[in-house]
C-alpha positions as CSV (number, residue, x, y, z in Angstrom):
1,M,17.2,-11.2,-31.5
2,S,14.6,-10.6,-29.2
3,P,15.0,-8.0,-26.8
4,R,15.3,-8.9,-23.0
5,I,13.3,-7.9,-20.0
6,A,14.2,-8.4,-16.0
7,I,11.0,-8.3,-13.9
8,I,12.5,-8.5,-10.1
9,G,9.5,-9.5,-8.2
10,S,6.2,-11.7,-9.1
11,G,3.6,-9.8,-6.7
12,P,0.9,-7.2,-8.6
13,T,2.9,-5.2,-9.8
14,G,5.2,-7.3,-11.8
15,I,2.2,-9.3,-12.6
16,Y,0.5,-6.1,-13.9
17,T,3.7,-5.4,-15.9
18,L,4.0,-8.7,-17.1
19,K,0.3,-8.4,-18.6
20,G,1.3,-5.3,-20.5
21,L,4.0,-7.4,-22.1
22,V,2.6,-10.4,-22.9
23,H,0.5,-9.0,-25.6
24,A,3.2,-7.5,-27.9
25,R,3.8,-8.0,-31.4
26,T,7.7,-7.9,-30.9
27,P,8.9,-11.8,-29.7
28,L,10.0,-10.8,-26.0
29,D,12.5,-12.5,-23.8
30,I,11.2,-12.2,-19.9
31,S,13.0,-13.3,-17.0
32,V,10.7,-13.3,-13.8
33,F,13.2,-13.3,-10.5
34,E,11.1,-14.4,-7.7
35,A,13.1,-14.5,-4.3
36,G,10.2,-16.7,-2.7
37,D,9.1,-20.5,-3.9
38,D,5.6,-19.8,-4.9
39,P,5.7,-16.7,-7.7
40,G,2.8,-14.9,-8.4
41,R,1.2,-14.7,-4.6
42,G,2.7,-11.2,-4.0
43,T,3.8,-10.8,-0.5
44,P,0.5,-8.9,0.9
45,Y,-1.1,-12.2,-0.1
46,H,1.5,-15.1,0.6
47,P,0.1,-17.8,3.1
48,D,3.8,-17.8,4.8
49,I,3.4,-14.0,5.7
50,N,-0.2,-13.5,6.4
51,D,-3.1,-15.5,8.7
52,P,-6.2,-16.5,7.3
53,A,-7.9,-14.2,9.1
54,M,-6.6,-11.6,7.7
55,L,-9.3,-9.6,5.3
56,S,-8.3,-7.4,2.3
57,N,-9.2,-4.1,2.3
58,I,-10.2,-3.5,-1.4
59,A,-13.3,-5.0,-2.8
60,S,-13.7,-7.5,-5.4
61,I,-14.8,-4.8,-8.0
62,E,-12.5,-2.6,-7.5
63,I,-9.2,-5.1,-8.6
64,P,-8.4,-4.4,-12.3
65,P,-9.0,-7.7,-13.8
66,I,-6.0,-9.8,-15.6
67,T,-7.2,-12.9,-17.2
68,E,-10.5,-12.6,-16.0
69,T,-12.1,-10.8,-12.2
70,L,-11.7,-12.1,-9.2
71,V,-15.7,-12.9,-9.2
72,E,-15.3,-14.8,-12.5
73,W,-12.7,-16.8,-11.1
74,L,-14.2,-17.1,-7.8
75,E,-17.6,-18.4,-9.6
76,R,-15.5,-21.4,-11.8
77,Q,-14.0,-22.9,-8.5
78,S,-15.8,-25.9,-7.1
79,D,-17.8,-26.1,-3.9
80,A,-14.9,-28.1,-2.2
81,R,-12.5,-25.8,-3.1
82,L,-14.9,-22.2,-2.1
83,A,-15.1,-24.5,1.3
84,E,-11.7,-24.4,1.8
85,M,-11.5,-20.6,1.1
86,Q,-14.6,-20.6,3.5
87,I,-16.8,-18.5,1.1
88,A,-20.6,-19.4,0.0
89,R,-21.1,-19.6,-3.3
90,A,-24.3,-17.6,-2.8
91,A,-21.9,-14.4,-1.3
92,I,-19.7,-14.3,-4.0
93,D,-20.4,-10.3,-4.7
94,I,-18.3,-7.7,-6.7
95,R,-18.8,-5.3,-3.5
96,A,-17.1,-8.5,-1.4
97,F,-14.1,-8.3,0.6
98,Y,-12.3,-11.3,0.8
99,P,-9.4,-12.9,2.9
100,R,-5.4,-11.9,1.7
101,L,-5.2,-15.3,1.2
102,V,-7.6,-15.8,-1.2
103,L,-6.5,-12.9,-3.8
104,G,-3.3,-14.6,-3.1
105,D,-4.9,-17.7,-4.5
106,Y,-6.2,-15.4,-7.6
107,F,-3.3,-13.8,-8.5
108,R,-1.2,-17.0,-8.4
109,T,-3.2,-18.0,-10.9
110,Q,-3.9,-15.4,-13.1
111,F,0.2,-15.3,-13.7
112,L,0.3,-18.9,-14.5
113,S,-2.4,-17.8,-17.3
114,L,-0.3,-15.0,-18.6
115,L,2.7,-17.3,-18.6
116,E,0.6,-19.5,-20.8
117,I,-0.9,-16.5,-23.1
118,G,2.7,-15.1,-23.1
119,A,4.3,-18.3,-25.0
120,Q,1.5,-18.6,-27.2
121,N,2.2,-15.2,-28.5
122,G,5.7,-16.2,-29.2
123,H,7.2,-15.0,-26.2
124,R,10.0,-16.9,-24.2
125,I,8.9,-16.2,-20.8
126,E,11.3,-18.2,-17.7
127,V,10.6,-17.9,-14.1
128,H,12.9,-18.3,-11.2
129,E,11.8,-18.9,-8.0
130,R,14.1,-19.1,-5.0
131,H,16.3,-16.4,-7.2
132,R,17.1,-13.1,-5.7
133,V,18.5,-10.2,-7.0
134,I,21.5,-9.1,-4.8
135,D,23.0,-5.9,-7.0
136,I,22.0,-4.1,-10.0
137,A,24.7,-2.0,-12.4
138,L,23.8,0.1,-14.6
139,Q,25.9,0.5,-18.5
140,H,26.2,2.0,-21.3
141,D,23.6,-0.1,-23.2
142,D,22.3,-3.0,-21.3
143,I,21.5,-3.6,-17.3
144,R,23.5,-6.4,-15.4
145,L,22.4,-8.0,-12.2
146,A,23.9,-10.5,-9.4
147,V,21.2,-12.7,-8.5
148,R,22.2,-16.0,-6.1
149,A,20.1,-18.4,-6.3
150,E,18.8,-20.4,-2.8
151,G,21.2,-22.4,-1.1
152,E,24.1,-21.0,-3.9
153,P,27.2,-19.1,-2.4
154,D,27.9,-17.1,-5.6
155,A,26.0,-14.7,-7.6
156,S,25.5,-15.6,-11.8
157,D,25.9,-11.9,-13.8
158,W,23.1,-12.0,-15.9
159,V,22.4,-9.0,-18.4
160,F,19.0,-7.2,-19.5
161,D,17.8,-4.5,-21.7
162,H,15.5,-3.7,-19.3
163,V,14.7,-4.1,-16.0
164,V,11.6,-3.7,-13.5
165,M,12.0,-3.1,-10.0
166,A,9.2,-4.2,-8.9
167,T,10.1,-5.7,-5.0
168,G,6.5,-4.7,-3.4
169,H,6.6,-4.4,0.2
170,N,10.1,-4.1,2.6
171,W,9.3,-6.4,5.4
172,P,12.3,-6.7,8.3
173,E,13.9,-9.6,8.1
174,H,13.4,-10.3,11.9
175,T,10.3,-9.0,13.0
176,E,10.7,-10.1,16.9
177,T,13.8,-7.7,17.5
178,K,13.8,-8.1,21.4
179,P,11.8,-10.4,23.6
180,G,7.9,-9.2,23.2
181,Y,8.8,-6.2,21.0
182,F,7.9,-6.8,17.1
183,I,8.5,-4.3,14.6
184,S,6.0,-5.6,12.3
185,P,2.8,-7.6,12.3
186,W,4.6,-9.9,9.1
187,P,4.8,-12.9,8.9
188,A,2.1,-13.4,11.2
189,T,3.8,-17.0,12.0
190,A,6.0,-14.7,14.1
191,L,3.0,-13.7,16.4
192,S,2.7,-17.3,17.5
193,V,4.6,-16.8,20.0
194,I,2.5,-14.1,21.9
195,R,0.6,-16.1,24.4
196,N,-2.5,-15.0,26.8
197,C,-1.0,-11.8,28.1
198,K,-1.4,-7.5,27.7
199,V,-0.8,-6.7,24.0
200,G,-0.1,-3.6,22.6
201,I,-0.8,-3.0,19.4
202,L,0.9,1.0,17.6
203,G,-1.4,1.6,14.4
204,T,-5.4,1.2,14.6
205,S,-5.0,0.8,10.9
206,L,-5.9,-2.1,8.7
207,S,-2.2,-3.4,9.6
208,G,-3.2,-2.9,13.5
209,I,-5.9,-4.7,12.7
210,D,-4.4,-7.6,10.9
211,A,-2.0,-8.2,14.1
212,L,-4.8,-8.2,16.2
213,M,-6.8,-10.2,14.2
214,T,-3.8,-12.7,14.2
215,V,-3.6,-12.7,18.2
216,A,-7.3,-12.9,18.6
217,T,-7.9,-15.7,16.6
218,A,-5.2,-17.9,18.1
219,H,-7.2,-16.7,21.4
220,G,-10.4,-17.3,20.5
221,A,-12.7,-17.5,18.2
222,F,-15.3,-15.1,16.0
223,Y,-18.7,-16.3,15.3
224,F,-22.6,-15.2,14.8
225,D,-25.1,-15.1,17.5
226,A,-28.5,-15.7,16.9
227,A,-29.3,-12.7,16.2
228,G,-26.9,-12.5,13.2
229,E,-24.5,-9.9,15.7
230,M,-20.8,-10.9,15.4
231,Q,-19.4,-11.9,18.6
232,Y,-16.3,-13.0,20.4
233,Q,-15.6,-16.4,22.5
234,P,-12.7,-16.7,24.1
235,S,-10.8,-19.7,24.6
236,P,-10.2,-21.6,28.2
237,D,-7.7,-20.0,30.0
238,T,-7.2,-16.8,28.2
239,D,-8.3,-14.9,31.0
240,A,-4.9,-12.5,30.8
241,F,-5.4,-12.1,26.9
242,H,-6.1,-8.2,26.3
243,A,-4.8,-5.9,23.3
244,T,-4.7,-2.5,23.5
245,M,-4.5,-0.7,19.7
246,M,-3.5,3.0,20.1
247,S,-2.5,5.7,17.7
248,R,-2.0,9.5,18.0
249,K,-5.7,10.3,17.8
250,G,-6.7,6.7,18.7
251,L,-9.4,6.7,16.7
252,L,-10.5,4.0,14.2
253,P,-10.8,3.1,11.1
254,E,-13.8,3.8,9.2
255,A,-16.3,1.0,7.9
256,D,-15.6,1.3,4.1
257,F,-18.9,3.0,2.4
258,Y,-21.4,2.5,-1.1
259,C,-20.3,4.4,-3.6
260,P,-20.7,4.4,-7.5
261,L,-17.6,2.7,-9.1
262,P,-15.3,3.3,-11.4
263,Y,-15.7,6.8,-9.9
264,I,-17.8,10.0,-11.3
265,P,-15.4,12.6,-12.1
266,P,-15.2,15.7,-10.2
267,R,-17.3,18.7,-11.7
268,I,-14.3,21.4,-9.8
269,C,-11.4,19.7,-8.7
270,T,-10.9,18.1,-12.3
271,A,-7.5,17.0,-13.8
272,D,-7.9,19.8,-16.1
273,A,-7.9,22.0,-13.1
274,I,-4.9,20.7,-11.6
275,D,-2.9,20.4,-14.7
276,A,-4.1,24.1,-15.2
277,L,-2.0,24.9,-11.9
278,I,0.4,23.1,-12.9
279,A,1.0,24.5,-16.3
280,T,1.6,27.8,-14.4
281,G,5.1,26.4,-13.5
282,R,4.7,27.6,-9.8
283,H,5.6,25.2,-6.8
284,D,3.4,27.3,-4.4
285,L,0.2,25.1,-5.3
286,L,-1.0,23.8,-2.3
287,D,-3.5,26.7,-1.6
288,D,-5.0,27.2,-4.6
289,V,-5.6,23.1,-4.1
290,F,-7.5,23.6,-1.4
291,E,-9.8,25.9,-2.9
292,L,-10.4,23.1,-5.5
293,F,-11.3,21.0,-3.0
294,R,-13.2,23.3,-0.7
295,A,-15.3,24.3,-3.6
296,E,-15.7,20.7,-5.0
297,M,-17.1,20.0,-1.1
298,F,-19.4,22.6,-1.5
299,D,-20.9,21.5,-4.6
300,A,-20.9,18.4,-3.3
301,D,-22.0,18.5,-0.1
302,P,-23.2,21.9,1.5
303,E,-24.9,20.9,4.4
304,Y,-21.5,18.8,5.8
305,S,-19.4,22.0,4.5
306,A,-21.2,24.3,6.8
307,R,-21.2,21.9,9.8
308,I,-17.1,22.2,9.6
309,G,-17.1,25.3,9.2
310,L,-15.4,24.9,5.8
311,A,-15.8,28.5,4.5
312,D,-13.2,29.3,7.3
313,L,-10.8,26.4,7.1
314,T,-7.5,25.9,5.8
315,V,-4.4,23.5,4.7
316,E,-3.7,23.6,8.4
317,T,-7.1,23.1,9.8
318,I,-9.1,20.7,7.8
319,A,-8.0,17.9,9.7
320,E,-8.7,19.4,12.7
321,A,-12.7,19.9,11.8
322,Y,-12.5,16.8,9.5
323,F,-11.9,14.6,12.8
324,A,-13.7,17.1,15.4
325,E,-16.8,14.9,15.8
326,R,-15.0,11.1,16.7
327,L,-12.5,12.7,18.7
328,V,-15.6,13.9,21.3
329,S,-16.4,10.2,20.7
330,D,-16.0,6.9,22.1
331,P,-14.1,5.4,19.9
332,F,-16.1,1.4,20.0
333,V,-19.7,4.2,20.1
334,W,-18.5,5.6,16.4
335,A,-17.5,2.6,15.3
336,A,-20.9,0.9,16.6
337,K,-23.1,3.8,14.5
338,N,-20.4,4.1,11.5
339,L,-21.4,0.1,11.1
340,A,-24.9,0.6,10.9
341,E,-24.9,3.7,8.8
342,T,-22.3,1.9,6.1
343,E,-24.5,-1.2,6.3
344,H,-27.8,0.5,5.6
345,N,-26.2,2.7,2.7
346,K,-24.9,-0.7,1.0
347,T,-28.3,-2.0,1.4
348,V,-30.2,1.0,-0.1
349,R,-27.5,1.9,-2.6
350,Y,-27.1,5.5,-0.9
351,T,-23.9,7.7,-1.2
352,V,-22.6,9.8,1.7
353,P,-22.0,12.8,-1.3
354,W,-18.9,14.2,0.7
355,R,-17.1,10.7,1.7
356,Y,-17.2,10.2,-2.1
357,A,-16.0,14.1,-3.0
358,I,-13.0,13.2,-1.4
359,L,-12.6,10.1,-2.4
360,R,-12.7,11.1,-5.7
361,M,-10.4,14.2,-5.3
362,H,-7.7,12.1,-3.8
363,E,-6.4,11.2,-7.2
364,E,-6.6,14.4,-9.0
365,I,-4.9,15.8,-5.7
366,A,-2.0,13.3,-6.1
367,R,-0.9,14.6,-9.4
368,V,-0.1,18.3,-8.1
369,V,1.8,16.5,-4.9
370,P,5.5,15.9,-7.5
371,H,5.4,19.7,-8.2
372,L,5.0,21.4,-4.6
373,D,7.7,23.4,-3.3
374,E,9.5,21.6,-0.2
375,R,7.1,24.2,1.8
376,D,4.2,23.2,0.5
377,L,5.0,19.1,0.3
378,K,5.7,19.6,4.1
379,R,2.2,21.3,4.6
380,F,0.5,18.7,2.5
381,H,2.1,15.6,4.5
382,R,1.5,17.6,7.9
383,Y,-1.8,18.5,7.1
384,F,-4.1,17.8,4.4
385,K,-3.1,14.3,3.6
386,T,-4.4,13.0,6.5
387,V,-8.2,13.6,5.2
388,F,-7.4,11.5,1.8
389,V,-5.9,8.7,4.1
390,D,-8.4,8.5,6.3
391,D,-11.0,8.0,3.9
392,Y,-10.0,5.8,1.2
393,A,-8.4,3.5,3.7
394,A,-11.8,2.6,5.4
395,V,-11.7,-1.2,6.0
396,P,-14.1,-3.9,5.3
397,P,-17.2,-3.7,7.6
398,T,-16.2,-7.2,8.7
399,S,-13.3,-5.7,9.8
400,I,-15.3,-3.2,12.2
401,A,-17.5,-6.1,13.1
402,R,-14.6,-7.8,15.2
403,L,-13.4,-5.1,16.6
404,L,-16.8,-4.6,18.3
405,A,-17.0,-7.7,19.4
406,L,-13.5,-8.2,21.0
407,H,-15.0,-5.0,22.9
408,R,-17.9,-6.3,24.0
409,A,-16.1,-9.8,25.0
410,G,-13.9,-7.5,26.9
411,K,-10.7,-8.3,25.0
412,L,-10.1,-4.8,23.4
413,A,-9.3,-1.3,24.2
414,V,-8.2,2.0,22.0
415,T,-5.9,4.7,24.0
416,A,-5.2,8.1,22.2
417,L,-1.3,8.7,22.7
418,G,-0.9,12.1,21.6
419,E,1.9,13.9,20.3
420,D,3.8,13.7,23.9
421,Y,4.7,9.8,24.6
422,E,7.4,7.3,24.9
423,I,7.7,3.9,23.9
424,T,10.8,2.0,26.1
425,T,11.9,-1.5,25.9
426,Q,13.9,-3.0,29.2
427,E,16.9,-5.4,29.2
428,G,15.3,-8.6,30.6
429,V,11.8,-7.7,30.5
430,R,9.6,-8.8,27.9
431,G,7.6,-6.4,26.2
432,V,7.5,-2.5,26.3
433,T,6.8,0.3,28.4
434,V,4.6,3.1,27.3
435,R,4.8,6.2,29.0
436,R,2.0,9.6,28.2
437,D,0.5,12.5,30.2
438,G,2.0,10.7,33.3
439,D,0.7,7.9,32.6
440,T,3.2,4.1,32.6
441,V,1.8,1.1,31.0
442,Q,3.6,-2.4,30.7
443,Y,2.5,-4.3,27.9
444,D,3.8,-8.1,27.8
445,A,3.7,-7.8,23.8
446,F,3.8,-5.0,22.0
447,I,3.9,-4.9,18.0
448,D,4.4,-2.0,15.6
449,A,1.7,-2.3,13.1
450,T,2.6,1.2,11.7
451,G,2.2,-0.3,8.0
452,Q,4.8,0.1,5.1
453,H,6.8,3.6,5.4
454,S,8.3,5.2,2.8
455,M,11.9,4.8,1.7
456,S,14.7,6.5,-0.4
457,A,17.5,6.0,-2.7
458,T,20.0,5.2,-0.5
459,D,17.5,1.6,1.0
460,L,17.8,0.3,-1.9
461,P,19.4,-3.2,-1.4
462,F,21.8,-2.9,-4.8
463,P,25.1,-1.3,-3.4
464,T,26.8,-1.1,-6.9
465,L,23.2,1.2,-8.5
466,I,23.8,3.8,-5.7
467,A,27.3,3.9,-6.0
468,Q,26.9,4.6,-9.3
469,G,24.4,7.5,-8.6
470,G,21.8,5.3,-10.7
471,V,19.5,6.3,-8.0
472,R,19.1,9.6,-6.1
473,K,16.7,11.1,-3.5
474,A,13.7,13.3,-5.0
475,M,14.1,16.0,-6.1
476,T,11.7,19.1,-4.7
477,P,11.8,22.9,-5.4
478,A,12.8,25.4,-2.8
479,P,9.8,27.6,-1.7
480,Q,9.3,30.7,-3.7
481,D,11.6,32.8,-2.0
482,G,14.2,33.6,-4.7
483,L,16.7,31.1,-4.2
484,I,18.4,30.2,-7.7
485,D,21.0,28.0,-8.7
486,E,24.1,28.7,-10.6
487,D,22.1,28.0,-13.8
488,H,19.4,30.6,-12.7
489,A,17.1,28.2,-12.2
490,P,14.9,27.4,-9.1
491,L,16.6,26.2,-6.3
492,Q,16.0,22.2,-5.9
493,R,16.5,20.3,-2.7
494,R,16.5,16.3,-2.2
495,T,13.9,15.4,0.5
496,G,13.5,11.6,0.0
497,G,12.4,8.8,-2.1
498,I,13.4,8.0,-5.8
499,D,13.5,11.0,-8.2
500,I,11.7,9.2,-11.1
501,D,10.2,10.5,-14.3
502,E,6.2,9.9,-15.7
503,T,7.5,6.2,-16.7
504,F,9.3,5.4,-13.5
505,R,12.3,5.5,-14.6
506,P,14.8,6.8,-11.9
507,V,16.3,10.1,-13.0
508,F,19.6,11.1,-13.2
509,T,22.1,13.2,-14.8
510,D,25.1,10.9,-16.1
511,G,24.5,10.0,-19.8
512,Q,27.2,7.0,-20.1
513,F,24.3,5.1,-18.6
514,T,21.5,3.3,-20.3
515,N,17.8,4.8,-18.6
516,H,16.5,1.2,-19.4
517,L,15.6,0.9,-15.5
518,Y,11.9,1.2,-13.7
519,C,11.3,1.5,-10.2
520,A,8.2,-0.1,-9.5
521,A,8.7,-1.1,-5.9
522,I,5.7,0.8,-4.1
523,S,7.9,1.7,-1.0
524,F,10.4,4.1,-3.5
525,L,7.2,5.9,-4.4
526,L,5.5,7.4,-1.6
527,H,7.4,10.6,-0.6
528,K,6.1,11.9,-4.0
529,L,3.3,9.8,-4.9
530,P,1.7,9.8,-1.4
531,F,-1.7,7.9,-2.3
532,V,0.7,5.1,-4.4
533,Q,-1.0,2.1,-2.4
534,G,-2.6,-1.3,-3.0
535,I,-3.8,-2.9,-6.2
536,T,-4.8,-0.2,-8.1
537,S,-1.7,1.5,-7.9
538,A,0.5,-1.7,-9.1
539,A,-2.0,-2.1,-12.0
540,E,-1.3,1.6,-13.2
541,I,2.7,1.3,-12.7
542,G,2.5,-2.1,-14.2
543,E,0.5,-0.9,-17.7
544,T,2.7,2.6,-17.6
545,V,6.6,0.5,-17.5
546,A,4.8,-2.2,-20.2
547,E,4.0,1.0,-22.3
548,A,7.2,2.6,-22.0
549,I,9.4,-0.5,-22.5
550,L,7.3,-1.4,-25.5
551,D,7.8,1.8,-26.7
552,D,11.4,1.8,-26.3
553,V,11.8,-2.1,-28.0
554,G,11.3,-0.8,-31.5
555,D,14.1,1.5,-31.4
556,T,16.2,0.7,-28.6
557,A,16.5,-2.7,-27.1
558,K,19.4,-4.8,-27.3
559,T,19.3,-8.7,-26.5
560,G,20.7,-9.9,-22.8
561,I,22.8,-12.9,-22.7
562,L,23.6,-14.8,-19.4
563,L,27.3,-14.4,-18.5
564,S,27.6,-16.6,-16.0
565,A,26.0,-19.7,-14.3
């Protein structure tokens, strides 16, 4: 009988996992559980969650193809369908950025194509939409799921050989927790109640821009003037609408920059160099990693390295130097200059060397993070990580153009909160009060748009799995201070996230349970895998998990059965 596999979630990670499975020679019995009613779109790209104005921050060329590339899919759409998506056929390009909803349509059609391919290859695939997995229980040879169908009072029990938790993003069930206070920009429809008032947005990254675009397009429209420049026209009777984006530094993200894809490998901070550090068995590696980073930067762009004084910088001071010029500039002046530069560079196909060096290094350096001790892990997250995040989280140029248009229309400001600020709510008063540096500002509506946060083992919505000890917080070696445990091994401390192995299986010591559970939910991986974000990470995780399942199928898989309906 065929091995039975469950995939919880049908977003990008679940889709890329399915892609890796449908080409297997061994007939498989695959069940995909989707809590929503539209499998294959994924929460970040679903029309019930996102506003049409929200843009994805990944260019078409960067999206790993499933059955076809995004551009190939767009090119075979009818003119009428492209018009519905507000895409001109002549504008379809491998380096273009598209609305989130367009990516949702693409993933949906790719998911359906995988179902057809799977059936042709002899696999049995069932998609259970409006079915929520509410519990997971590990057993000796298999895994039991409790699944509740929408509208049903009781859950049914299912048993599988392999279970993939591909639950993706974790958004709050209720967005407006107090009148005028929104703890997330999603679902975008929840922000529709914000009308003609002073709006505060915590966060200046793409999540903050998403929130702003949702509110701004409800109060006006963007258009191109005769000179081809983006402008914003407020709707009548929206004079009171004004938004302020805020963050600790008060910086806007930079526009996505032109660079060769796929990445040209680093010359000094290479995979081999990182592997050599890991192979030492030491865990106080961050300063050695910084030396590789410094050498790569000098090799790639000596002029920039000299300008920021890289030779004298450390892990603790690199971010300060990296952001120094932007911190003393008006954020909108800097954004206009940066946008003009990136658009010019794209036209002439010029790559800024230092930007590209940082971008190429982030994936190599990420591989050492799970091996850092507690002290260096904290140093990495506090000081070093922000440089890479700022570089790779550049946003679509259109997003920057829209911010500038809103600012010119007098509808947008950016403020720096610093480290000492307070955000409070009052009973009977809409919105929040923000206090910083002795100033107090009241916002009638306030949106926390700081994005997906790292979650830990105890945050999983599967009580039996937690009670069994089937997942635990990630373990981090203690600093190299001579501390050892009772087995004379370096002391390990739990620091957050979920402890997983290289195939995303949760690590636990109880041998009575099967280890065929896979944690592919990105929010639970961020602590030790800080750059695991977006579609490319979903593809890498899905491929790894699918390979691990197929490796196991030949020797250990058994058949799951439906125990109750």
